[in-house]
Biopython code that builds the backbone (N, CA, C, O; Angstrom):
import numpy as np
from Bio.PDB.StructureBuilder import StructureBuilder

atoms = [
    (1, "MET", "N", (1.806, 2.411, -28.977)),
    (1, "MET", "CA", (0.373, 2.386, -29.179)),
    (1, "MET", "C", (-0.044, 3.417, -30.229)),
    (1, "MET", "O", (-0.912, 3.145, -31.058)),
    (2, "ALA", "N", (0.576, 4.599, -30.191)),
    (2, "ALA", "CA", (0.205, 5.627, -31.161)),
    (2, "ALA", "C", (0.467, 5.145, -32.583)),
    (2, "ALA", "O", (-0.324, 5.399, -33.491)),
    (3, "ARG", "N", (1.578, 4.450, -32.764)),
    (3, "ARG", "CA", (1.882, 3.939, -34.107)),
    (3, "ARG", "C", (0.855, 2.908, -34.536)),
    (3, "ARG", "O", (0.506, 2.843, -35.715)),
    (4, "GLU", "N", (0.367, 2.110, -33.613)),
    (4, "GLU", "CA", (-0.659, 1.124, -33.935)),
    (4, "GLU", "C", (-1.935, 1.806, -34.419)),
    (4, "GLU", "O", (-2.686, 1.246, -35.217)),
    (5, "LEU", "N", (-2.166, 3.003, -33.934)),
    (5, "LEU", "CA", (-3.346, 3.759, -34.331)),
    (5, "LEU", "C", (-3.108, 4.559, -35.604)),
    (5, "LEU", "O", (-4.030, 5.173, -36.141)),
    (6, "GLY", "N", (-1.857, 4.551, -36.089)),
    (6, "GLY", "CA", (-1.535, 5.272, -37.304)),
    (6, "GLY", "C", (-1.305, 6.756, -37.103)),
    (6, "GLY", "O", (-1.433, 7.545, -38.039)),
    (7, "ILE", "N", (-0.961, 7.141, -35.861)),
    (7, "ILE", "CA", (-0.685, 8.547, -35.573)),
    (7, "ILE", "C", (0.674, 8.661, -34.896)),
    (7, "ILE", "O", (1.179, 7.691, -34.330)),
    (8, "GLU", "N", (1.255, 9.838, -34.957)),
    (8, "GLU", "CA", (2.522, 10.094, -34.291)),
    (8, "GLU", "C", (2.262, 10.496, -32.841)),
    (8, "GLU", "O", (1.341, 11.261, -32.553)),
    (9, "ALA", "N", (3.083, 9.973, -31.936)),
    (9, "ALA", "CA", (2.978, 10.352, -30.530)),
    (9, "ALA", "C", (3.483, 11.784, -30.364)),
    (9, "ALA", "O", (4.429, 12.190, -31.039)),
    (10, "PRO", "N", (2.855, 12.554, -29.468)),
    (10, "PRO", "CA", (3.315, 13.926, -29.249)),
    (10, "PRO", "C", (4.760, 13.943, -28.762)),
    (10, "PRO", "O", (5.158, 13.089, -27.969)),
    (11, "SER", "N", (5.532, 14.893, -29.224)),
    (11, "SER", "CA", (6.922, 14.989, -28.795)),
    (11, "SER", "C", (7.124, 16.078, -27.744)),
    (11, "SER", "O", (8.204, 16.188, -27.165)),
    (12, "GLU", "N", (6.103, 16.871, -27.500)),
    (12, "GLU", "CA", (6.190, 17.917, -26.492)),
    (12, "GLU", "C", (4.813, 18.185, -25.918)),
    (12, "GLU", "O", (3.809, 17.705, -26.445)),
    (13, "GLY", "N", (4.764, 18.964, -24.823)),
    (13, "GLY", "CA", (3.509, 19.247, -24.154)),
    (13, "GLY", "C", (2.577, 20.132, -24.970)),
    (13, "GLY", "O", (2.990, 20.786, -25.927)),
    (14, "ASP", "N", (1.318, 20.136, -24.569)),
    (14, "ASP", "CA", (0.325, 20.956, -25.242)),
    (14, "ASP", "C", (0.188, 22.308, -24.532)),
    (14, "ASP", "O", (0.952, 22.614, -23.616)),
    (15, "MET", "N", (-0.765, 23.093, -24.950)),
    (15, "MET", "CA", (-0.970, 24.427, -24.381)),
    (15, "MET", "C", (-1.281, 24.347, -22.884)),
    (15, "MET", "O", (-0.812, 25.193, -22.122)),
    (16, "LYS", "N", (-2.051, 23.362, -22.449)),
    (16, "LYS", "CA", (-2.382, 23.217, -21.030)),
    (16, "LYS", "C", (-1.102, 23.034, -20.213)),
    (16, "LYS", "O", (-0.950, 23.635, -19.150)),
    (17, "LYS", "N", (-0.181, 22.202, -20.713)),
    (17, "LYS", "CA", (1.075, 21.993, -19.998)),
    (17, "LYS", "C", (1.861, 23.297, -19.935)),
    (17, "LYS", "O", (2.439, 23.626, -18.899)),
    (18, "MET", "N", (1.884, 24.030, -21.024)),
    (18, "MET", "CA", (2.624, 25.283, -21.060)),
    (18, "MET", "C", (2.045, 26.277, -20.042)),
    (18, "MET", "O", (2.796, 26.959, -19.345)),
    (19, "LEU", "N", (0.736, 26.358, -19.960)),
    (19, "LEU", "CA", (0.108, 27.268, -19.001)),
    (19, "LEU", "C", (0.358, 26.815, -17.569)),
    (19, "LEU", "O", (0.630, 27.631, -16.689)),
    (20, "THR", "N", (0.264, 25.511, -17.346)),
    (20, "THR", "CA", (0.453, 24.953, -16.012)),
    (20, "THR", "C", (1.869, 25.182, -15.508)),
    (20, "THR", "O", (2.061, 25.650, -14.385)),
    (21, "THR", "N", (2.852, 24.859, -16.320)),
    (21, "THR", "CA", (4.243, 25.014, -15.892)),
    (21, "THR", "C", (4.719, 26.451, -16.039)),
    (21, "THR", "O", (5.580, 26.897, -15.280)),
    (22, "GLY", "N", (4.177, 27.172, -16.994)),
    (22, "GLY", "CA", (4.598, 28.548, -17.228)),
    (22, "GLY", "C", (4.310, 29.466, -16.069)),
    (22, "GLY", "O", (5.144, 30.301, -15.719)),
    (23, "LYS", "N", (3.133, 29.330, -15.457)),
    (23, "LYS", "CA", (2.812, 30.227, -14.346)),
    (23, "LYS", "C", (3.684, 29.935, -13.138)),
    (23, "LYS", "O", (3.968, 30.836, -12.348)),
    (24, "ILE", "N", (4.116, 28.686, -12.983)),
    (24, "ILE", "CA", (5.016, 28.349, -11.882)),
    (24, "ILE", "C", (6.406, 28.921, -12.159)),
    (24, "ILE", "O", (7.048, 29.458, -11.256)),
    (25, "ALA", "N", (6.869, 28.807, -13.397)),
    (25, "ALA", "CA", (8.167, 29.371, -13.762)),
    (25, "ALA", "C", (8.164, 30.884, -13.570)),
    (25, "ALA", "O", (9.143, 31.451, -13.085)),
    (26, "LEU", "N", (7.088, 31.527, -13.943)),
    (26, "LEU", "CA", (6.970, 32.969, -13.769)),
    (26, "LEU", "C", (6.949, 33.341, -12.287)),
    (26, "LEU", "O", (7.565, 34.326, -11.880)),
    (27, "ALA", "N", (6.244, 32.556, -11.493)),
    (27, "ALA", "CA", (6.161, 32.830, -10.058)),
    (27, "ALA", "C", (7.521, 32.673, -9.383)),
    (27, "ALA", "O", (7.770, 33.278, -8.341)),
    (28, "ASP", "N", (8.402, 31.863, -9.975)),
    (28, "ASP", "CA", (9.734, 31.647, -9.413)),
    (28, "ASP", "C", (10.483, 32.961, -9.237)),
    (28, "ASP", "O", (11.308, 33.093, -8.334)),
    (29, "ILE", "N", (10.202, 33.909, -10.079)),
    (29, "ILE", "CA", (10.841, 35.221, -10.000)),
    (29, "ILE", "C", (10.474, 35.913, -8.686)),
    (29, "ILE", "O", (11.260, 36.698, -8.156)),
    (30, "PHE", "N", (9.292, 35.623, -8.167)),
    (30, "PHE", "CA", (8.772, 36.327, -7.001)),
    (30, "PHE", "C", (8.921, 35.559, -5.690)),
    (30, "PHE", "O", (8.499, 36.066, -4.651)),
    (31, "GLY", "N", (9.499, 34.364, -5.694)),
    (31, "GLY", "CA", (9.782, 33.645, -4.459)),
    (31, "GLY", "C", (8.869, 32.459, -4.190)),
    (31, "GLY", "O", (7.950, 32.153, -4.949)),
    (32, "ASP", "N", (9.168, 31.809, -3.072)),
    (32, "ASP", "CA", (8.497, 30.562, -2.715)),
    (32, "ASP", "C", (6.990, 30.708, -2.533)),
    (32, "ASP", "O", (6.231, 29.853, -2.989)),
    (33, "ALA", "N", (6.548, 31.769, -1.878)),
    (33, "ALA", "CA", (5.105, 31.945, -1.656)),
    (33, "ALA", "C", (4.375, 32.062, -2.987)),
    (33, "ALA", "O", (3.295, 31.494, -3.150)),
    (34, "ALA", "N", (4.942, 32.781, -3.928)),
    (34, "ALA", "CA", (4.314, 32.930, -5.243)),
    (34, "ALA", "C", (4.280, 31.598, -5.978)),
    (34, "ALA", "O", (3.303, 31.288, -6.659)),
    (35, "ILE", "N", (5.342, 30.810, -5.843)),
    (35, "ILE", "CA", (5.362, 29.485, -6.477)),
    (35, "ILE", "C", (4.249, 28.617, -5.909)),
    (35, "ILE", "O", (3.510, 27.977, -6.657)),
    (36, "LEU", "N", (4.131, 28.597, -4.576)),
    (36, "LEU", "CA", (3.088, 27.777, -3.949)),
    (36, "LEU", "C", (1.689, 28.249, -4.342)),
    (36, "LEU", "O", (0.796, 27.429, -4.553)),
    (37, "LYS", "N", (1.495, 29.546, -4.441)),
    (37, "LYS", "CA", (0.186, 30.065, -4.866)),
    (37, "LYS", "C", (-0.115, 29.665, -6.308)),
    (37, "LYS", "O", (-1.251, 29.332, -6.643)),
    (38, "ALA", "N", (0.909, 29.701, -7.156)),
    (38, "ALA", "CA", (0.714, 29.270, -8.543)),
    (38, "ALA", "C", (0.417, 27.770, -8.603)),
    (38, "ALA", "O", (-0.452, 27.330, -9.354)),
    (39, "MET", "N", (1.142, 27.000, -7.810)),
    (39, "MET", "CA", (0.898, 25.554, -7.781)),
    (39, "MET", "C", (-0.502, 25.259, -7.250)),
    (39, "MET", "O", (-1.152, 24.312, -7.692)),
    (40, "LYS", "N", (-0.966, 26.077, -6.298)),
    (40, "LYS", "CA", (-2.303, 25.878, -5.742)),
    (40, "LYS", "C", (-3.371, 26.031, -6.819)),
    (40, "LYS", "O", (-4.385, 25.333, -6.790)),
    (41, "THR", "N", (-3.153, 26.930, -7.759)),
    (41, "THR", "CA", (-4.161, 27.073, -8.823)),
    (41, "THR", "C", (-4.237, 25.806, -9.669)),
    (41, "THR", "O", (-5.305, 25.459, -10.172)),
    (42, "ASN", "N", (-3.106, 25.110, -9.827)),
    (42, "ASN", "CA", (-3.141, 23.813, -10.518)),
    (42, "ASN", "C", (-3.933, 22.804, -9.696)),
    (42, "ASN", "O", (-4.700, 22.014, -10.246)),
    (43, "GLU", "N", (-3.747, 22.830, -8.375)),
    (43, "GLU", "CA", (-4.506, 21.936, -7.495)),
    (43, "GLU", "C", (-5.995, 22.262, -7.558)),
    (43, "GLU", "O", (-6.828, 21.356, -7.520)),
    (44, "ASP", "N", (-6.338, 23.545, -7.653)),
    (44, "ASP", "CA", (-7.748, 23.930, -7.780)),
    (44, "ASP", "C", (-8.373, 23.248, -9.001)),
    (44, "ASP", "O", (-9.485, 22.724, -8.930)),
    (45, "ASP", "N", (-7.647, 23.261, -10.115)),
    (45, "ASP", "CA", (-8.150, 22.625, -11.337)),
    (45, "ASP", "C", (-8.328, 21.126, -11.145)),
    (45, "ASP", "O", (-9.318, 20.546, -11.593)),
    (46, "THR", "N", (-7.361, 20.503, -10.476)),
    (46, "THR", "CA", (-7.423, 19.056, -10.261)),
    (46, "THR", "C", (-8.564, 18.691, -9.319)),
    (46, "THR", "O", (-9.288, 17.725, -9.560)),
    (47, "VAL", "N", (-8.726, 19.462, -8.248)),
    (47, "VAL", "CA", (-9.823, 19.219, -7.307)),
    (47, "VAL", "C", (-11.161, 19.330, -8.031)),
    (47, "VAL", "O", (-12.044, 18.495, -7.832)),
    (48, "THR", "N", (-11.316, 20.338, -8.855)),
    (48, "THR", "CA", (-12.555, 20.515, -9.615)),
    (48, "THR", "C", (-12.807, 19.323, -10.534)),
    (48, "THR", "O", (-13.938, 18.850, -10.646)),
    (49, "ALA", "N", (-11.761, 18.843, -11.188)),
    (49, "ALA", "CA", (-11.919, 17.683, -12.085)),
    (49, "ALA", "C", (-12.371, 16.453, -11.309)),
    (49, "ALA", "O", (-13.243, 15.717, -11.769)),
    (50, "TYR", "N", (-11.784, 16.224, -10.135)),
    (50, "TYR", "CA", (-12.204, 15.070, -9.327)),
    (50, "TYR", "C", (-13.627, 15.253, -8.806)),
    (50, "TYR", "O", (-14.374, 14.278, -8.729)),
    (51, "GLU", "N", (-14.018, 16.463, -8.449)),
    (51, "GLU", "CA", (-15.393, 16.708, -8.004)),
    (51, "GLU", "C", (-16.379, 16.367, -9.115)),
    (51, "GLU", "O", (-17.430, 15.778, -8.859)),
    (52, "ARG", "N", (-16.043, 16.734, -10.334)),
    (52, "ARG", "CA", (-16.907, 16.388, -11.465)),
    (52, "ARG", "C", (-16.968, 14.882, -11.672)),
    (52, "ARG", "O", (-18.032, 14.323, -11.934)),
    (53, "ALA", "N", (-15.819, 14.234, -11.552)),
    (53, "ALA", "CA", (-15.772, 12.781, -11.743)),
    (53, "ALA", "C", (-16.612, 12.062, -10.685)),
    (53, "ALA", "O", (-17.306, 11.093, -10.993)),
    (54, "ILE", "N", (-16.549, 12.532, -9.458)),
    (54, "ILE", "CA", (-17.318, 11.921, -8.363)),
    (54, "ILE", "C", (-18.814, 12.025, -8.633)),
    (54, "ILE", "O", (-19.571, 11.124, -8.272)),
    (55, "ARG", "N", (-19.248, 13.110, -9.261)),
    (55, "ARG", "CA", (-20.675, 13.321, -9.530)),
    (55, "ARG", "C", (-21.200, 12.528, -10.722)),
    (55, "ARG", "O", (-22.405, 12.537, -10.974)),
    (56, "GLN", "N", (-20.337, 11.850, -11.456)),
    (56, "GLN", "CA", (-20.788, 11.069, -12.612)),
    (56, "GLN", "C", (-21.645, 9.897, -12.140)),
    (56, "GLN", "O", (-21.151, 8.981, -11.483)),
    (57, "GLU", "N", (-22.901, 9.933, -12.474)),
    (57, "GLU", "CA", (-23.827, 8.906, -12.002)),
    (57, "GLU", "C", (-23.551, 7.539, -12.601)),
    (57, "GLU", "O", (-23.876, 6.523, -11.987)),
    (58, "ASP", "N", (-22.956, 7.492, -13.791)),
    (58, "ASP", "CA", (-22.725, 6.202, -14.440)),
    (58, "ASP", "C", (-21.351, 5.603, -14.143)),
    (58, "ASP", "O", (-20.986, 4.574, -14.712)),
    (59, "ALA", "N", (-20.585, 6.247, -13.249)),
    (59, "ALA", "CA", (-19.267, 5.711, -12.888)),
    (59, "ALA", "C", (-19.439, 4.444, -12.062)),
    (59, "ALA", "O", (-20.311, 4.364, -11.197)),
    (60, "ILE", "N", (-18.601, 3.461, -12.339)),
    (60, "ILE", "CA", (-18.666, 2.220, -11.548)),
    (60, "ILE", "C", (-18.148, 2.507, -10.138)),
    (60, "ILE", "O", (-17.343, 3.420, -9.952)),
    (61, "PRO", "N", (-18.596, 1.743, -9.151)),
    (61, "PRO", "CA", (-18.199, 2.003, -7.763)),
    (61, "PRO", "C", (-16.685, 2.068, -7.546)),
    (61, "PRO", "O", (-16.213, 2.903, -6.775)),
    (62, "ALA", "N", (-15.923, 1.206, -8.208)),
    (62, "ALA", "CA", (-14.470, 1.215, -8.026)),
    (62, "ALA", "C", (-13.873, 2.527, -8.531)),
    (62, "ALA", "O", (-12.953, 3.068, -7.918)),
    (63, "SER", "N", (-14.391, 3.034, -9.636)),
    (63, "SER", "CA", (-13.907, 4.306, -10.164)),
    (63, "SER", "C", (-14.270, 5.441, -9.221)),
    (63, "SER", "O", (-13.450, 6.316, -8.944)),
    (64, "LYS", "N", (-15.487, 5.422, -8.736)),
    (64, "LYS", "CA", (-15.936, 6.471, -7.820)),
    (64, "LYS", "C", (-15.074, 6.480, -6.554)),
    (64, "LYS", "O", (-14.712, 7.544, -6.052)),
    (65, "ALA", "N", (-14.749, 5.287, -6.039)),
    (65, "ALA", "CA", (-13.900, 5.196, -4.845)),
    (65, "ALA", "C", (-12.514, 5.763, -5.130)),
    (65, "ALA", "O", (-11.944, 6.468, -4.297)),
    (66, "PHE", "N", (-11.977, 5.458, -6.301)),
    (66, "PHE", "CA", (-10.674, 5.993, -6.697)),
    (66, "PHE", "C", (-10.720, 7.519, -6.763)),
    (66, "PHE", "O", (-9.837, 8.196, -6.237)),
    (67, "PHE", "N", (-11.755, 8.054, -7.412)),
    (67, "PHE", "CA", (-11.895, 9.505, -7.541)),
    (67, "PHE", "C", (-12.023, 10.180, -6.175)),
    (67, "PHE", "O", (-11.460, 11.251, -5.953)),
    (68, "MET", "N", (-12.758, 9.553, -5.272)),
    (68, "MET", "CA", (-12.946, 10.132, -3.945)),
    (68, "MET", "C", (-11.626, 10.158, -3.168)),
    (68, "MET", "O", (-11.320, 11.144, -2.498)),
    (69, "LYS", "N", (-10.849, 9.079, -3.258)),
    (69, "LYS", "CA", (-9.548, 9.036, -2.578)),
    (69, "LYS", "C", (-8.611, 10.081, -3.179)),
    (69, "LYS", "O", (-7.943, 10.810, -2.445)),
    (70, "ALA", "N", (-8.558, 10.157, -4.489)),
    (70, "ALA", "CA", (-7.693, 11.126, -5.160)),
    (70, "ALA", "C", (-8.119, 12.555, -4.815)),
    (70, "ALA", "O", (-7.278, 13.434, -4.628)),
    (71, "HIS", "N", (-9.423, 12.774, -4.734)),
    (71, "HIS", "CA", (-9.961, 14.098, -4.379)),
    (71, "HIS", "C", (-9.490, 14.513, -2.992)),
    (71, "HIS", "O", (-9.064, 15.650, -2.789)),
    (72, "ARG", "N", (-9.568, 13.585, -2.034)),
    (72, "ARG", "CA", (-9.101, 13.891, -0.678)),
    (72, "ARG", "C", (-7.610, 14.238, -0.678)),
    (72, "ARG", "O", (-7.186, 15.181, -0.009)),
    (73, "ASP", "N", (-6.825, 13.473, -1.430)),
    (73, "ASP", "CA", (-5.383, 13.754, -1.527)),
    (73, "ASP", "C", (-5.134, 15.147, -2.088)),
    (73, "ASP", "O", (-4.318, 15.899, -1.555)),
    (74, "GLU", "N", (-5.837, 15.490, -3.162)),
    (74, "GLU", "CA", (-5.639, 16.798, -3.796)),
    (74, "GLU", "C", (-6.073, 17.931, -2.875)),
    (74, "GLU", "O", (-5.440, 18.987, -2.846)),
    (75, "GLU", "N", (-7.145, 17.718, -2.129)),
    (75, "GLU", "CA", (-7.574, 18.741, -1.173)),
    (75, "GLU", "C", (-6.520, 18.941, -0.094)),
    (75, "GLU", "O", (-6.267, 20.067, 0.335)),
    (76, "ARG", "N", (-5.904, 17.836, 0.347)),
    (76, "ARG", "CA", (-4.843, 17.923, 1.349)),
    (76, "ARG", "C", (-3.635, 18.675, 0.784)),
    (76, "ARG", "O", (-3.060, 19.524, 1.466)),
    (77, "HIS", "N", (-3.250, 18.369, -0.453)),
    (77, "HIS", "CA", (-2.128, 19.074, -1.098)),
    (77, "HIS", "C", (-2.421, 20.573, -1.177)),
    (77, "HIS", "O", (-1.587, 21.412, -0.838)),
    (78, "ARG", "N", (-3.627, 20.875, -1.635)),
    (78, "ARG", "CA", (-4.015, 22.277, -1.818)),
    (78, "ARG", "C", (-3.995, 23.031, -0.485)),
    (78, "ARG", "O", (-3.512, 24.161, -0.419)),
    (79, "ALA", "N", (-4.513, 22.414, 0.563)),
    (79, "ALA", "CA", (-4.529, 23.059, 1.884)),
    (79, "ALA", "C", (-3.107, 23.310, 2.377)),
    (79, "ALA", "O", (-2.818, 24.368, 2.936)),
    (80, "TRP", "N", (-2.217, 22.335, 2.169)),
    (80, "TRP", "CA", (-0.815, 22.522, 2.575)),
    (80, "TRP", "C", (-0.194, 23.695, 1.831)),
    (80, "TRP", "O", (0.476, 24.531, 2.436)),
    (81, "MET", "N", (-0.412, 23.758, 0.533)),
    (81, "MET", "CA", (0.172, 24.849, -0.264)),
    (81, "MET", "C", (-0.352, 26.205, 0.208)),
    (81, "MET", "O", (0.406, 27.166, 0.338)),
    (82, "GLU", "N", (-1.641, 26.264, 0.458)),
    (82, "GLU", "CA", (-2.254, 27.526, 0.902)),
    (82, "GLU", "C", (-1.712, 27.947, 2.257)),
    (82, "GLU", "O", (-1.345, 29.106, 2.448)),
    (83, "THR", "N", (-1.659, 27.012, 3.198)),
    (83, "THR", "CA", (-1.176, 27.313, 4.543)),
    (83, "THR", "C", (0.307, 27.699, 4.527)),
    (83, "THR", "O", (0.715, 28.659, 5.180)),
    (84, "THR", "N", (1.097, 26.943, 3.778)),
    (84, "THR", "CA", (2.526, 27.200, 3.733)),
    (84, "THR", "C", (2.821, 28.528, 3.039)),
    (84, "THR", "O", (3.682, 29.282, 3.491)),
    (85, "ALA", "N", (2.119, 28.820, 1.951)),
    (85, "ALA", "CA", (2.339, 30.083, 1.244)),
    (85, "ALA", "C", (2.006, 31.276, 2.129)),
    (85, "ALA", "O", (2.698, 32.294, 2.089)),
    (86, "SER", "N", (0.947, 31.153, 2.931)),
    (86, "SER", "CA", (0.561, 32.292, 3.770)),
    (86, "SER", "C", (1.488, 32.469, 4.965)),
    (86, "SER", "O", (1.510, 33.536, 5.578)),
    (87, "SER", "N", (2.264, 31.420, 5.305)),
    (87, "SER", "CA", (3.177, 31.535, 6.442)),
    (87, "SER", "C", (4.569, 32.001, 6.047)),
    (87, "SER", "O", (5.413, 32.239, 6.911)),
    (88, "LEU", "N", (4.817, 32.134, 4.733)),
    (88, "LEU", "CA", (6.153, 32.563, 4.283)),
    (88, "LEU", "C", (6.279, 34.073, 4.286)),
    (88, "LEU", "O", (7.332, 34.605, 3.937)),
]
sb = StructureBuilder()
sb.init_structure("model")
sb.init_model(0)
sb.init_chain("A")
sb.init_seg("    ")
for serial, (resi, resn, name, xyz) in enumerate(atoms, 1):
    if name == "N":
        sb.init_residue(resn, " ", resi, " ")
    sb.init_atom(name, np.array(xyz, "f"), 0.0, 1.0, " ", f" {name:<3s}", serial, name[0])
structure = sb.get_structure()
């Protein structure tokens, strides 16, 4: 598809990917709880994005339903990471 648009497809991740994966790699030095806490910050970003998507007044109902389901999943992931990290 990128070639059809006359552009080259990216061959590596962008700065967001580097920040997202980098903090987890760094946390690896400090153990499982630190990894889960770092991963939780990624979940925080995702939950916030879904909350914004849900509030879009012009979103079609099917999209809104998808965003709401995904939001619940991300909240569940985040809660698990938080609970598990605090129990380690």
